[in-house]
N, C-alpha and C positions, 0 to 999 in steps of 0.2 A: 623517455619513462619516467614518473614522479617516484623522486629519491625516498626509500622507505623510511626515515625520518619526517620528510613530512607528511607521511601518510598515518605514520603514530599520531606524530603532534596532532590531526584533524580530529582523530580518534579521542585524544585526550580535550581536546578544545570543545567537542560535542556534549551537550548536557541535555537534559529536557529544560529549557526555558519556560518558565511558567507566567512573565509576563515579559512585551517587548517594550522596544521604543518605536511609540506610533509613530513618532516625524520623521524615524527614518522608512527608507522604501528599500526595495530588492529591484535592480537595477533590469529591465526586460533582458537583456542577453542573460545578466543570471539565471533569471527564474526560468528563460528555457533550454539552458541545460540542468537545471534541477526537474524541470520534466521528463526531459529527453534520457535522463539514469532510468528515469522509470519506465518510460515505453520502452528503451532497451533491455530493460531487467529480461531474466530468465524466468521461463514458468514450466510446471510440469506439462510434458509433450507438445512444448511450445504455444500453446493454446490461450495465451493471454486472457485470462479473465478478467481483466479491469475495467474500471471506468474512471476519470481523473476530473471531477468537478471542484473549478477553483471557484471559490465565493469571494468575491472583490465586494458585492454590494452588501452595505453597510445594516439595510433595512434586513436583508435576507439573514445577516449574522446575529441580528437581535431577536428576528423570530425563532433561530437556532437556541439563542440562550439561556432560556427556562430547561431544555434538555437536556444541556450539553455542561452537567455536572463542572467536567473536569476542565473546562473552557471558559472559567469565567472572568477570568484577567485577558486570557489568550485572544479570545474572537476579538473582542474590541482593539485591539493594539496588535495582533499582526498583521505586518505587511502584506502575505497573500496566507491565505487557509484553503486548504482541499481535504474535500471529501472522496474519498476511495472508496468506491462503488464495486462490489463481486458478483460475477455473473453466479445466479442460481436456480435450483429446479431444471426442468425440463431442456434450460439454454444449454447445461452440460451436460447432458446425457451424452453417451458417445454416437448416439443416432442422429442428434438434432442438426435442424438446418445449421445452427451458427457452427457449430465443430465441424461441416460439411464443408461449411465457407471457408471456415481458415486451413484445410487442407487443401482445398483444390484454388481459391482467389488469394492465399497470402501466401500457404508454404508450395503454391504452383505443383502439389504431385498429380502423377499420371493416375488416371480412375483404376489401375490396377496397385499402386503402391496406397492410396489412397482406402483401397478395398482392405489391404493386407493391416495399413496403420490402425483402419478402425476395428479391425477384429482384434488385435494386440492390445486397443485402447479400452474394449469391453471387457475384456478378462482381466486388465488391470483394476476395472471402476466394479466389475463384478466379483471377482473372485478375491484377488493380491490387496485389496482395499477395502472392499466390500460398501464401496460408495454407494451402490444402489437401493442400501438398505432402507435410507430414510433422506427427506429433500435436505432434513439439517446437515449430515453427513457430506452431501455433495456440496452444500453451502459452505461448510466449513473448510473443505478442501481447495474450495476457491479463494476463501480466505486467507490461507496459508500461502497461496502464489501471490497475492496482493500486498500480504508483509514483506516478502520478496523484494520487489518496487520500492513500497517505504523504507525499508532501512537504504536503500541505495539512494534515492532522492534524498535522504536524510544525511549519507555520507558522503555526498555530493558538494551538498550544502556548506557542512564544514568545512570541505578543503577550498570553496569559496570565502570562508571567511564570515557566514552565515549561519545562525541560529535556529534551533525548531525543536516541535516537543507534537509528538506520539500523542494522539489523544484516543483514548478507549473509556473516558468516562462520559457516558451518553445514555438514556435509558432507549433500550432497543426497539422496545415495541413501538415506542408514542414515535420515536425518530421513524420505522416504517412505516406507520401509518400519513404521517407528514411529508416526509421528503417526495413520494410522488409526484403531490401535487404544488409541492416546493419547487423542484426542481423539472418535473415533467417526465421523469423518465416510470417506465412499467415497473412493480413492484413486483410482479410474476418474474420476472428476466432479474431484475438486481435488486441487492438489498447492501446495506452500508456494512463493510469490515472495519473500516477506523480512521481518523481522520486524522491531518496533520497541518499543524501550525510551523510560517517561517516568517523570518524576521531580525531584527539585532536587540542583545540582549541590553539593559539599563541596569540589570545588579550582577556583583560580580560570585559564580558560580560557589556552592561549596566544594572542597575538594571531591573528588571522584572515591567510589569504596566500591571495590570488588571481591570480589574472593581471589585466593592466589592460585597461581598456574596448577602448580601441583596436585591444589584440591579436584581440580574439575577436566584435569587432561591424564588419560592412560595410555602408554605405549605399548605396542606387542610388535615383538620383544621388549622386555623393556631396557631402558638406557641407562 
């Protein structure tokens, strides 16, 4: 097992790296480990509503650059750049083909178990979280799952001594209209949740600033 101090050191090491050393590349083995951390991430009901697009083609990055204002120095210099898609709309409804595929082919549930799971998932979507009130609600819920994978990928990178930066600074509607043509996915099924870059720093980060533990954590009963 990893030592507790090593885990804390990795989290202290991690920072939002805004420019990378373009001459240093992540090894294939290390980047596979980062992707595997994303693949193995938990998701609500285990339905994994994500897809990871690894954009290494510099011409594709240049096409993204005008619309990704939060990555102006990142896109040209990152060793690896990932666009994380989230499933949306009908593909994430309790009665969709994708959900049935996940239960039968991935989770390998029996027909009876799949039926019970589908009924529970319908109640969750319809009543508990009211996700069926709008397509946006369903998409936002899918994006929440993608952020779990994002965090695990970034933490794994830190443990390997690799820098990262999550990117939300993009023009959403224009990315949505361009990305299907650029990447070849169906915009009715997927939307861009977030982006993330990986590489190696060339600048020393500023000291990490965070709220104090006692300002953000409450215990019941009080300690």
